[in-house]
PDB file of the backbone (N, CA, C, O) and the ligand in Angstrom, with CONECT records:
HET     ZN  A 101       1
ATOM      1  N   MET A   1       0.824  -1.212   0.000  1.00  0.00           N
ATOM      2  CA  MET A   1       0.000   0.000   0.000  1.00  0.00           C
ATOM      3  C   MET A   1       0.856   1.257   0.000  1.00  0.00           C
ATOM      4  O   MET A   1       0.448   2.282   0.547  1.00  0.00           O
ATOM      5  N   LYS A   2       2.033   1.192  -0.606  1.00  0.00           N
ATOM      6  CA  LYS A   2       2.928   2.339  -0.607  1.00  0.00           C
ATOM      7  C   LYS A   2       2.397   3.417  -1.558  1.00  0.00           C
ATOM      8  O   LYS A   2       2.134   3.147  -2.730  1.00  0.00           O
ATOM      9  N   THR A   3       2.243   4.630  -1.045  1.00  0.00           N
ATOM     10  CA  THR A   3       1.756   5.710  -1.891  1.00  0.00           C
ATOM     11  C   THR A   3       2.927   6.342  -2.624  1.00  0.00           C
ATOM     12  O   THR A   3       4.084   6.094  -2.283  1.00  0.00           O
ATOM     13  N   VAL A   4       2.629   7.164  -3.636  1.00  0.00           N
ATOM     14  CA  VAL A   4       3.678   7.868  -4.371  1.00  0.00           C
ATOM     15  C   VAL A   4       4.444   8.771  -3.410  1.00  0.00           C
ATOM     16  O   VAL A   4       5.670   8.868  -3.467  1.00  0.00           O
ATOM     17  N   TYR A   5       3.695   9.428  -2.528  1.00  0.00           N
ATOM     18  CA  TYR A   5       4.313  10.327  -1.553  1.00  0.00           C
ATOM     19  C   TYR A   5       5.383   9.590  -0.744  1.00  0.00           C
ATOM     20  O   TYR A   5       6.499  10.082  -0.572  1.00  0.00           O
ATOM     21  N   CYS A   6       5.023   8.405  -0.253  1.00  0.00           N
ATOM     22  CA  CYS A   6       5.951   7.643   0.591  1.00  0.00           C
ATOM     23  C   CYS A   6       7.174   7.192  -0.193  1.00  0.00           C
ATOM     24  O   CYS A   6       8.286   7.203   0.336  1.00  0.00           O
ATOM     25  N   SER A   7       6.983   6.792  -1.455  1.00  0.00           N
ATOM     26  CA  SER A   7       8.146   6.324  -2.216  1.00  0.00           C
ATOM     27  C   SER A   7       9.073   7.481  -2.576  1.00  0.00           C
ATOM     28  O   SER A   7      10.262   7.271  -2.816  1.00  0.00           O
ATOM     29  N   VAL A   8       8.534   8.709  -2.614  1.00  0.00           N
ATOM     30  CA  VAL A   8       9.371   9.870  -2.904  1.00  0.00           C
ATOM     31  C   VAL A   8       9.991  10.438  -1.631  1.00  0.00           C
ATOM     32  O   VAL A   8      11.199  10.664  -1.574  1.00  0.00           O
ATOM     33  N   PHE A   9       9.169  10.668  -0.617  1.00  0.00           N
ATOM     34  CA  PHE A   9       9.653  11.338   0.605  1.00  0.00           C
ATOM     35  C   PHE A   9       9.943  10.386   1.763  1.00  0.00           C
ATOM     36  O   PHE A   9      10.532  10.783   2.768  1.00  0.00           O
ATOM     37  N   GLY A  10       9.532   9.143   1.617  1.00  0.00           N
ATOM     38  CA  GLY A  10       9.696   8.206   2.721  1.00  0.00           C
ATOM     39  C   GLY A  10       8.467   8.238   3.610  1.00  0.00           C
ATOM     40  O   GLY A  10       7.654   9.158   3.527  1.00  0.00           O
ATOM     41  N   HIS A  11       8.336   7.239   4.456  1.00  0.00           N
ATOM     42  CA  HIS A  11       7.166   7.163   5.338  1.00  0.00           C
ATOM     43  C   HIS A  11       7.248   8.214   6.433  1.00  0.00           C
ATOM     44  O   HIS A  11       8.329   8.625   6.853  1.00  0.00           O
ATOM     45  N   ASN A  12       6.094   8.626   6.873  1.00  0.00           N
ATOM     46  CA  ASN A  12       6.015   9.574   7.987  1.00  0.00           C
ATOM     47  C   ASN A  12       5.366   8.857   9.167  1.00  0.00           C
ATOM     48  O   ASN A  12       4.149   8.909   9.348  1.00  0.00           O
ATOM     49  N   TYR A  13       6.196   8.188   9.968  1.00  0.00           N
ATOM     50  CA  TYR A  13       5.656   7.386  11.057  1.00  0.00           C
ATOM     51  C   TYR A  13       5.353   8.222  12.294  1.00  0.00           C
ATOM     52  O   TYR A  13       6.149   9.064  12.709  1.00  0.00           O
ATOM     53  N   VAL A  14       4.192   7.970  12.867  1.00  0.00           N
ATOM     54  CA  VAL A  14       3.845   8.562  14.164  1.00  0.00           C
ATOM     55  C   VAL A  14       3.507   7.411  15.104  1.00  0.00           C
ATOM     56  O   VAL A  14       3.080   6.345  14.660  1.00  0.00           O
ATOM     57  N   VAL A  15       3.698   7.629  16.407  1.00  0.00           N
ATOM     58  CA  VAL A  15       3.399   6.576  17.380  1.00  0.00           C
ATOM     59  C   VAL A  15       1.887   6.353  17.422  1.00  0.00           C
ATOM     60  O   VAL A  15       1.121   7.285  17.666  1.00  0.00           O
ATOM     61  N   SER A  16       1.472   5.126  17.186  1.00  0.00           N
ATOM     62  CA  SER A  16       0.042   4.820  17.232  1.00  0.00           C
ATOM     63  C   SER A  16      -0.321   4.166  18.555  1.00  0.00           C
ATOM     64  O   SER A  16      -1.475   4.212  18.982  1.00  0.00           O
ATOM     65  N   LYS A  17       0.663   3.559  19.201  1.00  0.00           N
ATOM     66  CA  LYS A  17       0.387   2.864  20.454  1.00  0.00           C
ATOM     67  C   LYS A  17       1.683   2.716  21.253  1.00  0.00           C
ATOM     68  O   LYS A  17       2.712   2.313  20.710  1.00  0.00           O
ATOM     69  N   LYS A  18       1.624   3.043  22.533  1.00  0.00           N
ATOM     70  CA  LYS A  18       2.782   2.827  23.392  1.00  0.00           C
ATOM     71  C   LYS A  18       2.624   1.472  24.055  1.00  0.00           C
ATOM     72  O   LYS A  18       1.612   1.208  24.706  1.00  0.00           O
ATOM     73  N   ILE A  19       3.618   0.614  23.893  1.00  0.00           N
ATOM     74  CA  ILE A  19       3.549  -0.717  24.482  1.00  0.00           C
ATOM     75  C   ILE A  19       4.277  -0.728  25.822  1.00  0.00           C
ATOM     76  O   ILE A  19       3.674  -1.020  26.854  1.00  0.00           O
ATOM     77  N   THR A  20       5.562  -0.412  25.810  1.00  0.00           N
ATOM     78  CA  THR A  20       6.349  -0.285  27.037  1.00  0.00           C
ATOM     79  C   THR A  20       7.167   0.995  26.905  1.00  0.00           C
ATOM     80  O   THR A  20       6.970   1.769  25.969  1.00  0.00           O
ATOM     81  N   PHE A  21       8.092   1.218  27.852  1.00  0.00           N
ATOM     82  CA  PHE A  21       8.949   2.402  27.775  1.00  0.00           C
ATOM     83  C   PHE A  21       9.812   2.371  26.516  1.00  0.00           C
ATOM     84  O   PHE A  21      10.182   3.417  25.983  1.00  0.00           O
ATOM     85  N   HIS A  22      10.128   1.175  26.049  1.00  0.00           N
ATOM     86  CA  HIS A  22      11.056   1.043  24.925  1.00  0.00           C
ATOM     87  C   HIS A  22      10.382   0.652  23.617  1.00  0.00           C
ATOM     88  O   HIS A  22      10.942   0.859  22.540  1.00  0.00           O
ATOM     89  N   VAL A  23       9.192   0.093  23.709  1.00  0.00           N
ATOM     90  CA  VAL A  23       8.533  -0.423  22.513  1.00  0.00           C
ATOM     91  C   VAL A  23       7.283   0.388  22.174  1.00  0.00           C
ATOM     92  O   VAL A  23       6.409   0.583  23.019  1.00  0.00           O
ATOM     93  N   ASN A  24       7.212   0.846  20.954  1.00  0.00           N
ATOM     94  CA  ASN A  24       6.038   1.555  20.448  1.00  0.00           C
ATOM     95  C   ASN A  24       5.588   0.923  19.147  1.00  0.00           C
ATOM     96  O   ASN A  24       6.350   0.219  18.484  1.00  0.00           O
ATOM     97  N   GLU A  25       4.338   1.184  18.791  1.00  0.00           N
ATOM     98  CA  GLU A  25       3.877   0.842  17.461  1.00  0.00           C
ATOM     99  C   GLU A  25       3.717   2.150  16.691  1.00  0.00           C
ATOM    100  O   GLU A  25       3.275   3.161  17.239  1.00  0.00           O
ATOM    101  N   TYR A  26       4.081   2.110  15.422  1.00  0.00           N
ATOM    102  CA  TYR A  26       4.034   3.317  14.598  1.00  0.00           C
ATOM    103  C   TYR A  26       3.133   3.109  13.392  1.00  0.00           C
ATOM    104  O   TYR A  26       2.957   1.991  12.907  1.00  0.00           O
ATOM    105  N   LYS A  27       2.568   4.211  12.924  1.00  0.00           N
ATOM    106  CA  LYS A  27       1.738   4.141  11.731  1.00  0.00           C
ATOM    107  C   LYS A  27       2.143   5.292  10.820  1.00  0.00           C
ATOM    108  O   LYS A  27       2.337   6.417  11.282  1.00  0.00           O
ATOM    109  N   CYS A  28       2.270   5.010   9.520  1.00  0.00           N
ATOM    110  CA  CYS A  28       2.564   6.063   8.559  1.00  0.00           C
ATOM    111  C   CYS A  28       1.285   6.851   8.308  1.00  0.00           C
ATOM    112  O   CYS A  28       0.234   6.272   8.031  1.00  0.00           O
ATOM    113  N   THR A  29       1.379   8.174   8.405  1.00  0.00           N
ATOM    114  CA  THR A  29       0.186   9.016   8.250  1.00  0.00           C
ATOM    115  C   THR A  29      -0.310   9.061   6.808  1.00  0.00           C
ATOM    116  O   THR A  29      -1.436   9.486   6.552  1.00  0.00           O
ATOM    117  N   HIS A  30       0.522   8.628   5.868  1.00  0.00           N
ATOM    118  CA  HIS A  30       0.124   8.699   4.460  1.00  0.00           C
ATOM    119  C   HIS A  30      -0.426   7.384   3.931  1.00  0.00           C
ATOM    120  O   HIS A  30      -1.473   7.369   3.282  1.00  0.00           O
ATOM    121  N   CYS A  31       0.263   6.283   4.198  1.00  0.00           N
ATOM    122  CA  CYS A  31      -0.175   5.012   3.623  1.00  0.00           C
ATOM    123  C   CYS A  31      -0.633   4.014   4.687  1.00  0.00           C
ATOM    124  O   CYS A  31      -1.079   2.914   4.360  1.00  0.00           O
ATOM    125  N   ARG A  32      -0.520   4.400   5.961  1.00  0.00           N
ATOM    126  CA  ARG A  32      -0.951   3.564   7.087  1.00  0.00           C
ATOM    127  C   ARG A  32      -0.137   2.283   7.252  1.00  0.00           C
ATOM    128  O   ARG A  32      -0.603   1.326   7.871  1.00  0.00           O
ATOM    129  N   ALA A  33       1.078   2.260   6.699  1.00  0.00           N
ATOM    130  CA  ALA A  33       1.959   1.126   6.945  1.00  0.00           C
ATOM    131  C   ALA A  33       2.269   1.112   8.439  1.00  0.00           C
ATOM    132  O   ALA A  33       2.471   2.167   9.039  1.00  0.00           O
ATOM    133  N   GLN A  34       2.307  -0.071   9.042  1.00  0.00           N
ATOM    134  CA  GLN A  34       2.542  -0.165  10.471  1.00  0.00           C
ATOM    135  C   GLN A  34       3.901  -0.760  10.775  1.00  0.00           C
ATOM    136  O   GLN A  34       4.328  -1.735  10.156  1.00  0.00           O
ATOM    137  N   MET A  35       4.577  -0.148  11.747  1.00  0.00           N
ATOM    138  CA  MET A  35       5.884  -0.615  12.160  1.00  0.00           C
ATOM    139  C   MET A  35       5.888  -0.750  13.671  1.00  0.00           C
ATOM    140  O   MET A  35       5.010  -0.223  14.356  1.00  0.00           O
ATOM    141  N   THR A  36       6.883  -1.462  14.186  1.00  0.00           N
ATOM    142  CA  THR A  36       7.036  -1.550  15.628  1.00  0.00           C
ATOM    143  C   THR A  36       8.524  -1.578  15.962  1.00  0.00           C
ATOM    144  O   THR A  36       9.358  -1.808  15.086  1.00  0.00           O
ATOM    145  N   THR A  37       8.851  -1.345  17.220  1.00  0.00           N
ATOM    146  CA  THR A  37      10.233  -1.439  17.660  1.00  0.00           C
ATOM    147  C   THR A  37      10.484  -2.897  18.024  1.00  0.00           C
ATOM    148  O   THR A  37       9.707  -3.481  18.780  1.00  0.00           O
ATOM    149  N   ASN A  38      11.537  -3.489  17.511  1.00  0.00           N
ATOM    150  CA  ASN A  38      11.825  -4.880  17.892  1.00  0.00           C
ATOM    151  C   ASN A  38      12.796  -4.905  19.073  1.00  0.00           C
ATOM    152  O   ASN A  38      13.148  -3.860  19.620  1.00  0.00           O
ATOM    153  N   SER A  39      13.222  -6.102  19.458  1.00  0.00           N
ATOM    154  CA  SER A  39      14.071  -6.242  20.651  1.00  0.00           C
ATOM    155  C   SER A  39      15.429  -5.570  20.497  1.00  0.00           C
ATOM    156  O   SER A  39      16.118  -5.335  21.490  1.00  0.00           O
ATOM    157  N   ASN A  40      15.826  -5.256  19.253  1.00  0.00           N
ATOM    158  CA  ASN A  40      17.094  -4.553  19.038  1.00  0.00           C
ATOM    159  C   ASN A  40      16.908  -3.041  19.032  1.00  0.00           C
ATOM    160  O   ASN A  40      17.863  -2.289  18.839  1.00  0.00           O
ATOM    161  N   GLY A  41      15.664  -2.602  19.245  1.00  0.00           N
ATOM    162  CA  GLY A  41      15.381  -1.175  19.243  1.00  0.00           C
ATOM    163  C   GLY A  41      15.274  -0.599  17.847  1.00  0.00           C
ATOM    164  O   GLY A  41      15.296   0.620  17.672  1.00  0.00           O
ATOM    165  N   LYS A  42      15.158  -1.466  16.850  1.00  0.00           N
ATOM    166  CA  LYS A  42      15.044  -0.996  15.472  1.00  0.00           C
ATOM    167  C   LYS A  42      13.609  -1.138  14.982  1.00  0.00           C
ATOM    168  O   LYS A  42      12.838  -1.944  15.501  1.00  0.00           O
ATOM    169  N   LEU A  43      13.264  -0.342  13.975  1.00  0.00           N
ATOM    170  CA  LEU A  43      11.920  -0.421  13.403  1.00  0.00           C
ATOM    171  C   LEU A  43      11.806  -1.636  12.499  1.00  0.00           C
ATOM    172  O   LEU A  43      12.701  -1.927  11.706  1.00  0.00           O
ATOM    173  N   THR A  44      10.707  -2.328  12.633  1.00  0.00           N
ATOM    174  CA  THR A  44      10.468  -3.515  11.833  1.00  0.00           C
ATOM    175  C   THR A  44       8.978  -3.546  11.487  1.00  0.00           C
ATOM    176  O   THR A  44       8.163  -3.068  12.276  1.00  0.00           O
ATOM    177  N   PRO A  45       8.601  -4.094  10.333  1.00  0.00           N
ATOM    178  CA  PRO A  45       7.168  -4.127   9.988  1.00  0.00           C
ATOM    179  C   PRO A  45       6.346  -4.854  11.052  1.00  0.00           C
ATOM    180  O   PRO A  45       6.759  -5.882  11.588  1.00  0.00           O
ATOM    181  N   LEU A  46       5.181  -4.294  11.338  1.00  0.00           N
ATOM    182  CA  LEU A  46       4.313  -4.879  12.360  1.00  0.00           C
ATOM    183  C   LEU A  46       3.536  -6.052  11.767  1.00  0.00           C
ATOM    184  O   LEU A  46       2.432  -5.891  11.246  1.00  0.00           O
ATOM    185  N   THR A  47       4.140  -7.228  11.859  1.00  0.00           N
ATOM    186  CA  THR A  47       3.510  -8.443  11.350  1.00  0.00           C
ATOM    187  C   THR A  47       2.571  -8.996  12.429  1.00  0.00           C
ATOM    188  O   THR A  47       2.670  -8.594  13.588  1.00  0.00           O
ATOM    189  N   PRO A  48       1.666  -9.910  12.069  1.00  0.00           N
ATOM    190  CA  PRO A  48       0.791 -10.511  13.087  1.00  0.00           C
ATOM    191  C   PRO A  48       1.586 -11.087  14.258  1.00  0.00           C
ATOM    192  O   PRO A  48       1.139 -11.042  15.404  1.00  0.00           O
ATOM    193  N   LYS A  49       2.768 -11.628  13.957  1.00  0.00           N
ATOM    194  CA  LYS A  49       3.633 -12.197  15.000  1.00  0.00           C
ATOM    195  C   LYS A  49       4.059 -11.114  15.995  1.00  0.00           C
ATOM    196  O   LYS A  49       4.016 -11.322  17.208  1.00  0.00           O
ATOM    197  N   PHE A  50       4.469  -9.955  15.469  1.00  0.00           N
ATOM    198  CA  PHE A  50       4.887  -8.864  16.342  1.00  0.00           C
ATOM    199  C   PHE A  50       3.710  -8.278  17.112  1.00  0.00           C
ATOM    200  O   PHE A  50       3.857  -7.845  18.255  1.00  0.00           O
ATOM    201  N   LYS A  51       2.538  -8.269  16.475  1.00  0.00           N
ATOM    202  CA  LYS A  51       1.330  -7.794  17.153  1.00  0.00           C
ATOM    203  C   LYS A  51       1.052  -8.636  18.390  1.00  0.00           C
ATOM    204  O   LYS A  51       0.681  -8.137  19.452  1.00  0.00           O
ATOM    205  N   GLU A  52       1.249  -9.938  18.201  1.00  0.00           N
ATOM    206  CA  GLU A  52       1.023 -10.878  19.281  1.00  0.00           C
ATOM    207  C   GLU A  52       2.025 -10.626  20.407  1.00  0.00           C
ATOM    208  O   GLU A  52       1.647 -10.563  21.576  1.00  0.00           O
ATOM    209  N   ILE A  53       3.297 -10.483  20.054  1.00  0.00           N
ATOM    210  CA  ILE A  53       4.351 -10.221  21.033  1.00  0.00           C
ATOM    211  C   ILE A  53       4.041  -8.927  21.784  1.00  0.00           C
ATOM    212  O   ILE A  53       4.165  -8.866  23.007  1.00  0.00           O
ATOM    213  N   ASN A  54       3.638  -7.896  21.044  1.00  0.00           N
ATOM    214  CA  ASN A  54       3.359  -6.604  21.662  1.00  0.00           C
ATOM    215  C   ASN A  54       2.179  -6.659  22.628  1.00  0.00           C
ATOM    216  O   ASN A  54       2.196  -6.012  23.676  1.00  0.00           O
ATOM    217  N   SER A  55       1.158  -7.433  22.272  1.00  0.00           N
ATOM    218  CA  SER A  55       0.012  -7.504  23.174  1.00  0.00           C
ATOM    219  C   SER A  55       0.385  -8.198  24.470  1.00  0.00           C
ATOM    220  O   SER A  55      -0.134  -7.856  25.533  1.00  0.00           O
ATOM    221  N   VAL A  56       1.292  -9.179  24.387  1.00  0.00           N
ATOM    222  CA  VAL A  56       1.784  -9.844  25.594  1.00  0.00           C
ATOM    223  C   VAL A  56       2.626  -8.865  26.415  1.00  0.00           C
ATOM    224  O   VAL A  56       2.462  -8.755  27.630  1.00  0.00           O
ATOM    225  N   LEU A  57       3.527  -8.158  25.733  1.00  0.00           N
ATOM    226  CA  LEU A  57       4.381  -7.157  26.384  1.00  0.00           C
ATOM    227  C   LEU A  57       3.540  -6.099  27.090  1.00  0.00           C
ATOM    228  O   LEU A  57       3.830  -5.700  28.218  1.00  0.00           O
ATOM    229  N   GLU A  58       2.496  -5.659  26.400  1.00  0.00           N
ATOM    230  CA  GLU A  58       1.625  -4.624  26.931  1.00  0.00           C
ATOM    231  C   GLU A  58       0.950  -5.086  28.212  1.00  0.00           C
ATOM    232  O   GLU A  58       0.851  -4.341  29.187  1.00  0.00           O
ATOM    233  N   ARG A  59       0.491  -6.324  28.189  1.00  0.00           N
ATOM    234  CA  ARG A  59      -0.188  -6.879  29.354  1.00  0.00           C
ATOM    235  C   ARG A  59       0.780  -6.950  30.550  1.00  0.00           C
ATOM    236  O   ARG A  59       0.435  -6.567  31.668  1.00  0.00           O
ATOM    237  N   ILE A  60       1.992  -7.448  30.286  1.00  0.00           N
ATOM    238  CA  ILE A  60       3.001  -7.562  31.349  1.00  0.00           C
ATOM    239  C   ILE A  60       3.341  -6.176  31.886  1.00  0.00           C
ATOM    240  O   ILE A  60       3.449  -5.972  33.095  1.00  0.00           O
ATOM    241  N   HIS A  61       3.507  -5.235  30.969  1.00  0.00           N
ATOM    242  CA  HIS A  61       3.887  -3.878  31.333  1.00  0.00           C
ATOM    243  C   HIS A  61       2.823  -3.226  32.211  1.00  0.00           C
ATOM    244  O   HIS A  61       3.148  -2.569  33.201  1.00  0.00           O
ATOM    245  N   LYS A  62       1.565  -3.404  31.853  1.00  0.00           N
ATOM    246  CA  LYS A  62       0.470  -2.820  32.631  1.00  0.00           C
ATOM    247  C   LYS A  62       0.408  -3.438  34.015  1.00  0.00           C
ATOM    248  O   LYS A  62       0.165  -2.747  35.005  1.00  0.00           O
ATOM    249  N   ARG A  63       0.627  -4.736  34.076  1.00  0.00           N
ATOM    250  CA  ARG A  63       0.575  -5.425  35.354  1.00  0.00           C
ATOM    251  C   ARG A  63       1.697  -4.908  36.264  1.00  0.00           C
ATOM    252  O   ARG A  63       1.492  -4.684  37.457  1.00  0.00           O
ATOM    253  N   ARG A  64       2.897  -4.722  35.671  1.00  0.00           N
ATOM    254  CA  ARG A  64       4.030  -4.200  36.436  1.00  0.00           C
ATOM    255  C   ARG A  64       3.731  -2.824  36.989  1.00  0.00           C
ATOM    256  O   ARG A  64       4.044  -2.516  38.139  1.00  0.00           O
ATOM    257  N   LYS A  65       3.113  -1.991  36.143  1.00  0.00           N
ATOM    258  CA  LYS A  65       2.786  -0.629  36.573  1.00  0.00           C
ATOM    259  C   LYS A  65       1.834  -0.685  37.749  1.00  0.00           C
ATOM    260  O   LYS A  65       1.982   0.054  38.723  1.00  0.00           O
ATOM    261  N   PHE A  66       0.850  -1.574  37.649  1.00  0.00           N
ATOM    262  CA  PHE A  66      -0.146  -1.713  38.689  1.00  0.00           C
ATOM    263  C   PHE A  66       0.522  -2.163  39.983  1.00  0.00           C
ATOM    264  O   PHE A  66       0.213  -1.647  41.057  1.00  0.00           O
ATOM    265  N   LYS A  67       1.438  -3.123  39.881  1.00  0.00           N
ATOM    266  CA  LYS A  67       2.127  -3.634  41.059  1.00  0.00           C
ATOM    267  C   LYS A  67       2.932  -2.528  41.732  1.00  0.00           C
ATOM    268  O   LYS A  67       2.982  -2.437  42.958  1.00  0.00           O
ATOM    269  N   ARG A  68       3.563  -1.686  40.910  1.00  0.00           N
ATOM    270  CA  ARG A  68       4.366  -0.611  41.454  1.00  0.00           C
ATOM    271  C   ARG A  68       3.465   0.347  42.239  1.00  0.00           C
ATOM    272  O   ARG A  68       3.840   0.834  43.306  1.00  0.00           O
ATOM    273  N   LEU A  69       2.289   0.606  41.702  1.00  0.00           N
ATOM    274  CA  LEU A  69       1.324   1.497  42.338  1.00  0.00           C
ATOM    275  C   LEU A  69       0.870   0.890  43.664  1.00  0.00           C
ATOM    276  O   LEU A  69       0.762   1.578  44.679  1.00  0.00           O
ATOM    277  N   GLU A  70       0.610  -0.400  43.628  1.00  0.00           N
ATOM    278  CA  GLU A  70       0.190  -1.115  44.819  1.00  0.00           C
ATOM    279  C   GLU A  70       1.270  -1.015  45.889  1.00  0.00           C
ATOM    280  O   GLU A  70       0.980  -0.759  47.057  1.00  0.00           O
ATOM    281  N   GLY A  71       2.517  -1.220  45.476  1.00  0.00           N
ATOM    282  CA  GLY A  71       3.655  -1.163  46.396  1.00  0.00           C
ATOM    283  C   GLY A  71       3.783   0.201  47.015  1.00  0.00           C
ATOM    284  O   GLY A  71       4.108   0.331  48.195  1.00  0.00           O
ATOM    285  N   LEU A  72       3.529   1.214  46.225  1.00  0.00           N
ATOM    286  CA  LEU A  72       3.623   2.592  46.679  1.00  0.00           C
ATOM    287  C   LEU A  72       2.567   2.867  47.739  1.00  0.00           C
ATOM    288  O   LEU A  72       2.842   3.522  48.744  1.00  0.00           O
ATOM    289  N   LEU A  73       1.371   2.370  47.515  1.00  0.00           N
ATOM    290  CA  LEU A  73       0.288   2.571  48.459  1.00  0.00           C
ATOM    291  C   LEU A  73       0.596   1.913  49.798  1.00  0.00           C
ATOM    292  O   LEU A  73       0.351   2.480  50.863  1.00  0.00           O
ATOM    293  N   ILE A  74       1.136   0.710  49.718  1.00  0.00           N
ATOM    294  CA  ILE A  74       1.498  -0.018  50.934  1.00  0.00           C
ATOM    295  C   ILE A  74       2.612   0.757  51.669  1.00  0.00           C
ATOM    296  O   ILE A  74       2.614   0.881  52.894  1.00  0.00           O
ATOM    297  N   PHE A  75       3.552   1.268  50.864  1.00  0.00           N
ATOM    298  CA  PHE A  75       4.675   1.990  51.427  1.00  0.00           C
ATOM    299  C   PHE A  75       4.193   3.254  52.158  1.00  0.00           C
ATOM    300  O   PHE A  75       4.693   3.591  53.232  1.00  0.00           O
ATOM    301  N   GLU A  76       3.228   3.933  51.565  1.00  0.00           N
ATOM    302  CA  GLU A  76       2.731   5.180  52.147  1.00  0.00           C
ATOM    303  C   GLU A  76       1.963   4.964  53.439  1.00  0.00           C
ATOM    304  O   GLU A  76       1.911   5.839  54.303  1.00  0.00           O
ATOM    305  N   HIS A  77       1.366   3.780  53.558  1.00  0.00           N
ATOM    306  CA  HIS A  77       0.633   3.470  54.785  1.00  0.00           C
ATOM    307  C   HIS A  77       1.626   2.981  55.806  1.00  0.00           C
ATOM    308  O   HIS A  77       1.246   2.655  56.931  1.00  0.00           O
TER     309      HIS A  77
HETATM  310 ZN    ZN A 101       3.930   5.542   4.108  1.00  0.00          ZN2+
END
């Protein structure tokens, strides 16, 4: 789905979803190509496999955040 604009100027990726502190999902504003950050910190196409990995990462990340909040509450009491 590469548009003429993208093949001339390159993709214009914006963050579409934050997964963890290090991993984001990106979407091109022109052709909607989707990318994600892989374990090497590089951009890679967002394949169904990576989507699956990211959803697992997201779940773990949210749980960790919640635990930290819980710990803080206990600490404050
Ligand atoms: Zn594009």
